[in-house]
C-alpha positions as CSV (number, residue, x, y, z in Angstrom):
1,X,0.2,0.1,0.1
2,X,1.6,3.2,-1.2
3,X,2.1,6.4,1.5
4,X,-0.5,8.8,1.3
5,X,-0.6,12.2,2.5
6,X,-3.1,14.7,2.5
7,X,-2.6,18.7,2.3
8,X,-4.3,20.3,5.4
9,X,-2.9,23.8,5.7
10,X,-2.4,26.4,3.4
11,X,0.7,26.7,1.9
12,X,2.8,29.7,2.7
13,X,5.7,28.7,0.3
14,X,4.9,28.7,-3.2
15,X,6.6,28.4,-6.1
16,X,8.3,24.8,-5.1
17,X,11.2,26.1,-3.2
18,X,14.2,24.2,-1.9
19,X,16.9,25.5,0.9
20,X,18.8,26.9,-1.5
21,X,16.4,29.0,-3.7
22,X,15.3,30.3,0.0
23,X,18.5,31.7,0.4
24,X,19.5,32.4,-3.0
25,X,16.0,34.9,-3.6
26,X,16.3,36.8,0.0
27,X,20.0,37.3,-0.4
28,X,20.2,38.4,-3.7
29,X,18.9,41.7,-2.8
30,X,22.0,41.9,-0.1
31,X,24.8,41.1,-2.3
32,X,23.6,43.0,-5.4
33,X,23.9,46.2,-6.5
34,X,21.1,49.1,-5.4
35,X,18.3,48.7,-8.0
36,X,17.1,52.2,-9.5
37,X,13.9,51.9,-8.0
38,X,15.9,51.5,-4.5
39,X,18.1,54.7,-5.4
40,X,15.4,56.5,-6.5
41,X,13.6,55.9,-3.4
42,X,16.5,56.3,-1.1
43,X,17.5,59.9,-2.7
44,X,14.0,61.4,-2.0
45,X,13.8,59.9,1.5
46,X,17.1,61.5,2.2
47,X,15.9,64.8,0.5
48,X,12.8,64.6,3.0
49,X,15.1,64.0,5.8
50,X,17.4,67.0,5.2
51,X,14.5,69.5,4.8
52,X,12.8,68.1,7.7
53,X,16.0,68.3,9.7
54,X,16.6,72.0,9.0
55,X,13.1,72.7,10.3
56,X,13.4,70.8,13.4
57,X,16.7,72.5,14.2
58,X,15.1,76.6,13.2
59,X,12.2,75.3,15.3
60,X,14.5,74.8,18.2
61,X,16.7,77.6,17.1
62,X,13.2,79.7,17.4
63,X,11.5,77.8,19.8
64,X,8.1,76.4,19.8
65,X,6.3,79.9,19.3
66,X,6.9,78.7,15.6
67,X,3.9,75.7,15.9
68,X,0.5,76.5,16.3
69,X,0.4,76.3,19.4
70,X,-2.1,79.0,22.1
71,X,-2.7,79.1,25.5
72,X,-5.5,77.0,25.5
73,X,-4.2,73.9,23.0
74,X,-0.9,73.5,24.5
75,X,-0.6,70.2,22.7
76,X,-1.4,69.3,19.2
77,X,0.1,67.5,16.2
78,X,3.4,67.0,18.6
79,X,1.9,64.5,20.7
80,X,-0.2,63.7,18.1
81,X,2.7,62.2,15.9
82,X,4.1,61.1,19.4
83,X,1.6,58.8,19.8
84,X,1.0,57.8,16.2
85,X,4.4,56.9,15.8
86,X,4.6,54.5,18.9
87,X,1.2,52.9,17.9
88,X,3.2,51.9,14.1
89,X,5.8,50.1,16.5
90,X,3.2,48.0,18.4
91,X,3.0,45.6,15.3
92,X,6.5,44.4,14.9
93,X,6.3,43.1,18.6
94,X,3.4,41.4,18.1
95,X,4.3,39.7,15.3
96,X,7.5,38.5,16.6
97,X,6.7,37.7,20.3
98,X,2.7,36.9,21.0
99,X,2.4,35.2,17.3
100,X,6.1,33.4,18.1
101,X,4.7,32.3,21.7
102,X,1.1,31.1,19.7
103,X,3.6,29.0,17.1
104,X,1.7,30.8,14.5
105,X,3.9,30.3,11.0
106,X,2.4,32.8,9.0
107,X,4.7,35.2,10.8
108,X,7.9,33.9,10.0
109,X,8.1,36.2,6.2
110,X,6.8,39.0,8.0
111,X,8.4,39.3,11.3
112,X,11.7,40.6,10.7
113,X,10.7,43.7,8.4
114,X,7.8,44.2,11.2
115,X,10.4,44.0,13.8
116,X,12.6,47.1,12.1
117,X,9.5,48.8,11.4
118,X,9.2,48.9,15.0
119,X,12.4,50.1,16.0
120,X,12.4,52.4,13.4
121,X,9.0,54.0,14.4
122,X,10.0,54.0,17.9
123,X,13.0,56.1,17.1
124,X,10.4,58.8,15.2
125,X,8.3,58.7,18.1
126,X,11.6,59.7,20.4
127,X,12.1,62.2,18.1
128,X,8.8,64.5,18.9
129,X,9.9,64.0,22.5
130,X,13.0,65.6,22.0
131,X,11.0,68.7,19.6
132,X,8.5,69.2,22.0
133,X,10.9,69.8,24.7
134,X,12.3,72.9,23.0
135,X,15.8,72.5,25.2
136,X,16.7,68.8,23.8
137,X,19.9,69.0,25.4
138,X,18.3,68.7,28.8
139,X,16.6,65.8,27.5
140,X,18.8,63.6,30.5
141,X,16.9,65.5,32.7
142,X,14.0,63.0,32.2
143,X,16.0,60.3,33.6
144,X,16.6,59.4,37.0
145,X,19.6,60.7,37.7
146,X,21.2,61.8,41.3
147,X,21.1,65.7,41.7
148,X,24.6,66.0,41.8
149,X,24.0,66.2,37.8
150,X,23.0,69.5,38.4
151,X,18.6,68.0,37.7
152,X,16.2,67.6,40.6
153,X,14.9,63.8,40.5
154,X,12.2,63.7,38.2
155,X,8.6,63.4,39.5
156,X,7.8,59.4,39.4
157,X,3.8,60.3,39.9
158,X,4.1,62.2,36.4
159,X,2.9,59.3,33.4
160,X,5.8,61.6,31.1
161,X,8.2,59.9,33.2
162,X,6.2,56.2,33.0
163,X,7.3,57.3,28.9
164,X,10.5,57.6,29.3
165,X,10.7,54.4,31.3
166,X,8.1,52.3,28.8
167,X,9.3,53.5,25.6
168,X,12.7,53.2,26.3
169,X,12.5,49.6,27.8
170,X,10.5,48.9,24.5
171,X,13.0,49.7,22.4
172,X,15.9,48.3,23.9
173,X,13.9,44.8,23.9
174,X,13.2,45.2,20.2
175,X,16.6,46.0,19.2
176,X,17.8,43.1,20.8
177,X,15.4,40.7,19.9
178,X,15.5,41.6,16.2
179,X,19.4,41.6,16.0
180,X,19.5,38.2,17.8
181,X,17.1,36.8,15.2
182,X,19.3,38.3,12.4
183,X,22.2,36.1,13.6
184,X,21.6,33.0,11.4
185,X,21.1,35.2,8.0
186,X,24.1,37.4,9.1
187,X,26.2,34.1,9.1
188,X,24.8,33.2,5.9
189,X,25.5,36.5,4.1
190,X,29.6,36.4,5.6
191,X,29.6,32.7,4.7
192,X,28.6,33.9,1.0
193,X,30.6,37.4,0.8
194,X,32.8,37.3,-2.0
195,X,35.0,40.4,-0.7
196,X,36.7,40.9,2.5
197,X,35.3,43.9,3.4
198,X,31.7,42.7,3.4
199,X,33.1,39.3,5.2
200,X,34.5,40.9,7.9
201,X,31.6,43.5,8.6
202,X,29.0,40.5,8.3
203,X,31.3,38.1,10.4
204,X,31.5,40.9,13.0
205,X,27.9,41.0,13.3
206,X,26.9,37.4,13.3
207,X,29.2,37.0,16.8
208,X,30.9,33.8,15.3
209,X,27.5,32.1,14.7
210,X,28.4,28.7,13.7
211,X,25.6,26.8,13.0
212,X,25.9,24.0,15.5
213,X,23.4,22.0,17.0
214,X,24.1,23.9,20.4
215,X,24.1,27.1,19.0
216,X,20.6,26.4,17.3
217,X,19.3,25.5,21.0
218,X,20.7,28.2,22.6
219,X,18.9,30.5,19.7
220,X,15.4,28.8,20.1
221,X,15.8,29.6,24.0
222,X,16.7,33.0,23.6
223,X,13.8,33.6,20.9
224,X,11.2,31.6,23.7
225,X,12.7,34.2,26.5
226,X,12.5,37.2,24.6
227,X,9.2,36.8,23.3
228,X,7.9,35.9,27.1
229,X,9.5,39.3,28.2
230,X,7.8,41.7,25.4
231,X,4.8,40.2,25.5
232,X,3.9,42.4,28.1
233,X,5.5,45.1,26.2
234,X,2.9,45.0,23.4
235,X,-0.1,45.8,26.4
236,X,2.6,48.1,28.2
237,X,3.6,50.9,26.4
238,X,0.3,51.9,24.8
239,X,-1.2,51.4,27.8
240,X,1.4,54.1,29.7
241,X,0.8,56.3,26.6
242,X,-2.7,56.0,27.4
243,X,-1.8,57.1,31.1
244,X,-0.7,60.8,29.6
245,X,-4.3,61.5,28.9
246,X,-6.6,59.1,31.3
247,X,-4.5,60.2,34.6
248,X,-5.7,64.1,33.9
249,X,-9.0,65.5,35.2
250,X,-10.3,66.9,31.2
251,X,-13.5,66.1,29.8
252,X,-12.5,63.5,26.9
253,X,-9.4,62.2,28.6
254,X,-10.5,61.0,32.2
255,X,-11.5,57.9,31.3
256,X,-10.8,53.9,32.0
257,X,-11.4,52.7,28.8
258,X,-8.0,54.2,27.6
259,X,-5.4,51.6,27.8
260,X,-7.4,48.7,25.9
261,X,-8.8,51.2,23.6
262,X,-5.2,52.5,22.9
263,X,-3.7,48.9,22.7
264,X,-6.0,47.8,20.2
265,X,-6.0,50.9,18.5
266,X,-1.9,50.6,18.4
267,X,-2.2,47.2,16.8
268,X,-4.5,48.4,13.9
269,X,-2.5,51.0,12.6
270,X,0.9,49.1,13.2
271,X,-0.5,46.0,11.4
272,X,-1.7,48.8,8.5
273,X,1.7,50.2,8.1
274,X,2.8,46.7,8.2
275,X,0.9,45.8,5.3
276,X,2.0,48.8,3.6
277,X,5.4,47.9,3.5
278,X,5.7,44.2,2.6
279,X,3.1,44.7,-0.2
280,X,6.1,47.0,-1.4
281,X,8.8,45.2,-0.6
282,X,7.3,41.6,-1.9
283,X,7.2,43.3,-5.4
284,X,10.1,45.7,-5.4
285,X,12.1,42.7,-4.2
286,X,10.5,39.6,-6.0
287,X,9.1,38.1,-3.0
288,X,6.1,37.3,-3.9
289,X,6.4,33.0,-3.1
290,X,7.2,34.3,0.7
291,X,4.9,36.5,1.2
292,X,1.8,35.1,-0.3
293,X,-1.7,35.7,0.2
294,X,-2.5,33.8,2.9
295,X,0.1,36.2,4.9
296,X,-1.8,39.5,3.5
297,X,-5.4,37.9,4.3
298,X,-4.3,36.7,8.1
299,X,-2.8,40.2,8.8
300,X,-6.1,41.8,7.2
301,X,-7.9,39.5,9.8
302,X,-5.8,40.7,12.4
303,X,-6.7,44.4,11.2
304,X,-10.4,43.4,11.0
305,X,-10.5,42.5,14.6
306,X,-8.7,45.1,16.0
307,X,-10.5,48.0,13.9
308,X,-14.1,46.4,15.2
309,X,-12.5,46.8,19.0
310,X,-11.5,50.2,18.3
311,X,-15.5,50.7,16.7
312,X,-16.8,49.7,19.9
313,X,-14.6,51.9,22.2
314,X,-15.8,54.7,20.3
315,X,-19.3,54.2,20.8
316,X,-18.6,53.4,24.3
317,X,-16.8,56.4,24.9
318,X,-20.1,57.7,23.6
319,X,-22.0,56.0,25.9
320,X,-20.1,56.6,29.4
321,X,-19.8,60.4,28.5
322,X,-23.8,60.0,28.8
323,X,-24.3,57.3,31.4
324,X,-22.1,59.6,33.6
325,X,-24.8,62.8,33.7
326,X,-21.1,64.9,33.7
327,X,-22.6,67.7,31.6
328,X,-18.9,68.6,30.6
329,X,-18.3,64.8,29.5
330,X,-21.5,65.0,27.5
331,X,-20.8,68.3,26.0
332,X,-16.7,67.2,24.9
333,X,-18.0,64.1,22.8
334,X,-21.0,66.3,21.3
335,X,-18.2,68.6,20.0
336,X,-16.0,66.1,18.6
337,X,-19.2,64.8,16.3
338,X,-20.9,68.1,15.6
339,X,-17.8,71.0,16.6
340,X,-15.5,72.7,14.4
341,X,-13.1,69.6,14.2
342,X,-16.7,67.5,13.4
343,X,-14.8,66.8,9.7
344,X,-11.9,65.2,11.6
345,X,-14.2,63.2,13.8
346,X,-16.2,61.9,10.8
347,X,-12.8,61.5,8.8
348,X,-11.9,59.0,11.9
349,X,-15.3,56.9,12.1
350,X,-15.0,56.4,8.3
351,X,-11.4,55.1,7.9
352,X,-11.1,53.4,11.1
353,X,-14.6,51.8,11.6
354,X,-16.2,51.8,8.4
355,X,-13.2,51.2,6.1
356,X,-12.0,47.5,7.8
357,X,-15.4,46.2,7.3
358,X,-14.7,45.8,3.8
359,X,-12.2,43.3,4.8
360,X,-15.2,40.6,5.8
361,X,-15.2,39.8,2.1
362,X,-12.7,37.4,1.0
363,X,-12.5,38.8,-2.0
364,X,-11.3,42.2,-0.7
365,X,-9.5,40.9,2.2
366,X,-7.0,38.8,-0.5
367,X,-7.2,41.7,-3.3
368,X,-3.4,43.4,-3.2
369,X,-4.9,46.9,-4.5
370,X,-8.0,46.8,-1.8
371,X,-5.4,45.7,1.2
372,X,-2.7,48.8,0.1
373,X,-5.4,51.1,0.0
374,X,-7.1,50.4,2.5
375,X,-4.1,50.2,4.9
376,X,-3.4,53.6,3.8
377,X,-6.6,54.5,4.5
378,X,-6.8,53.3,8.2
379,X,-3.4,54.8,9.1
380,X,-4.8,58.3,7.9
381,X,-7.7,57.5,10.1
382,X,-5.3,56.5,13.3
383,X,-3.7,59.7,12.8
384,X,-7.2,61.7,13.0
385,X,-8.3,59.4,16.3
386,X,-5.4,60.9,18.2
387,X,-5.7,64.6,16.6
388,X,-9.5,64.5,17.8
389,X,-8.2,63.0,21.4
390,X,-5.7,65.8,21.9
391,X,-6.9,68.8,20.0
392,X,-10.4,68.6,20.3
393,X,-10.5,67.9,24.2
394,X,-8.5,71.1,24.7
395,X,-9.6,73.6,22.6
396,X,-12.9,74.3,24.5
397,X,-12.4,75.1,28.1
398,X,-14.5,75.7,31.0
399,X,-14.7,79.4,30.2
400,X,-15.7,80.5,26.6
401,X,-13.1,83.3,26.9
402,X,-10.5,81.0,27.2
403,X,-11.7,78.6,23.5
404,X,-9.4,78.9,21.0
405,X,-8.8,76.9,18.0
406,X,-5.4,75.2,16.6
407,X,-4.2,75.7,13.4
408,X,-1.0,74.0,12.2
409,X,1.9,75.9,10.9
410,X,4.5,75.2,8.2
411,X,6.8,74.1,11.3
412,X,4.2,71.8,12.5
413,X,4.0,70.1,8.9
414,X,7.5,69.9,8.2
415,X,8.7,68.4,11.6
416,X,6.1,65.9,10.7
417,X,7.5,65.2,7.0
418,X,10.9,64.6,9.1
419,X,9.7,61.5,11.0
420,X,8.8,60.4,7.6
421,X,12.0,61.1,6.2
422,X,13.9,59.2,9.1
423,X,11.7,56.6,8.5
424,X,12.0,55.5,5.0
425,X,15.4,56.7,5.2
426,X,16.2,54.2,7.8
427,X,14.0,51.4,6.4
428,X,16.0,51.7,2.6
429,X,19.2,51.1,4.1
430,X,17.8,47.9,6.3
431,X,16.3,46.6,3.1
432,X,19.5,47.4,1.3
433,X,21.9,45.8,3.4
434,X,20.0,43.2,5.0
435,X,17.9,40.3,4.5
436,X,13.8,41.6,5.1
437,X,12.7,38.3,5.1
438,X,14.2,35.7,8.1
439,X,15.5,33.0,5.9
440,X,16.3,30.5,8.9
441,X,12.7,31.0,9.9
442,X,11.1,30.6,6.1
443,X,13.1,27.4,5.8
444,X,12.0,25.9,8.8
445,X,8.0,26.1,7.3
446,X,8.7,24.9,3.7
447,X,8.4,20.9,4.7
448,X,5.2,21.5,6.3
449,X,3.9,24.8,4.3
450,X,5.0,24.4,0.9
451,X,2.7,24.2,-2.1
452,X,4.3,22.2,-4.3
453,X,7.7,20.3,-2.8
454,X,10.8,19.1,-4.7
455,X,11.4,15.6,-4.3
456,X,14.3,16.1,-2.5
457,X,13.4,18.5,-0.3
458,X,9.9,16.8,0.7
459,X,11.1,13.8,1.2
460,X,8.6,12.0,-1.1
461,X,9.6,9.5,-3.7
462,X,9.3,11.0,-7.4
463,X,6.9,7.7,-8.2
464,X,5.3,8.0,-5.3
465,X,1.2,8.5,-5.3
466,X,-0.1,10.9,-2.6
467,X,-3.8,11.7,-2.1
468,X,-2.9,15.8,-3.3
469,X,-3.1,16.1,-7.1
470,X,-1.3,19.3,-6.9
471,X,1.4,17.4,-5.1
472,X,1.4,14.3,-7.7
473,X,1.2,17.3,-10.0
474,X,4.7,18.6,-8.5
475,X,6.6,15.4,-8.0
476,X,6.1,13.8,-11.4
């Protein structure tokens, strides 16, 4: 009786790839010369970065008066952009840590780029902390240094200090997780390097990786330990960011729903940004066999879930404002929907609540064009969410004489543009000099998750019949 096998899982690697194919396809973009498309994109990013850096320097030189802030709206674009970038940085840790602990194999092709995105997004978020300090050379005062350094000890009751601890911890753990995951692939690039300089650089960063069984065992242990450490961070970082608002007494901010609401929104926007980046990468680097429609659909399902949670949170806010019986709280939310910033509120509702529901359709969920478009729409909506929470809660004070409107200036906009230049410059450098897909982890799923396995990889003799017709065709 011949051996019978049945395809249970949807393939995660297509095209009948072997282990050698994986190495060749993913290493190609590191070892080859920069493509014309990459060079153009990098040049544009650097130009935007230089322009933005000049505007940031001018902001520090002239002072924060160049922003559109006033005596009523003391926080606006700076903190909006900070929270937005921190939120985008959440998807990388979720894909790396939580999906690793849950043994979700579809994470293997997207985790590397998502982790890099996390690190670069946190750097962009930190830049806004430095910007709105006004005097960035005193940033060390936010750290709990002894008074002999010339600063008073920080106020540990302030959520702004908690931000410093949470984000620095998040950045450190994410960086270690990302770098440790790179070691096997760096060793592969080292062993394939043709020039002495490349061999030396990649060899130094691969930390003497030799591929022995003991090395792999320690790598697996390390991954699980870091995943366990990172998992609480996914929940804690944006929870602490939400405390910047929730611990105040301002109507519209003083609510206990903010921590889970912010965490869901962060994962929502983070996955949308991952989708945008991965859809571009799979085309530019010809990685369609590794970043498949199954990966795209799985991420769209997460976007649908978190988008629905965010929608429920929006409705809950209105209910609690009414149920509290506090007229100021009720007015804050009515003002959001019908006041001067109504357009921002309804843009937020349309982008974050209505548009993700289109992903209930399998056709749209598996469409490249729809996925890319809706992911951009989601991130626009999440920016408006932070803007609505911050500005509309501040611009109407208890005293009508204090009411004011916020209008962004050129430097508000330019400092935001700076963060995009910084993010894409770093991401493009990463995509050129490091493997954007985790070769080592993709190889672990080839046997169990490949569409058309060559006989040499599948372990099935060429003349052997199996239950899956697609498999029969591939091995004969």
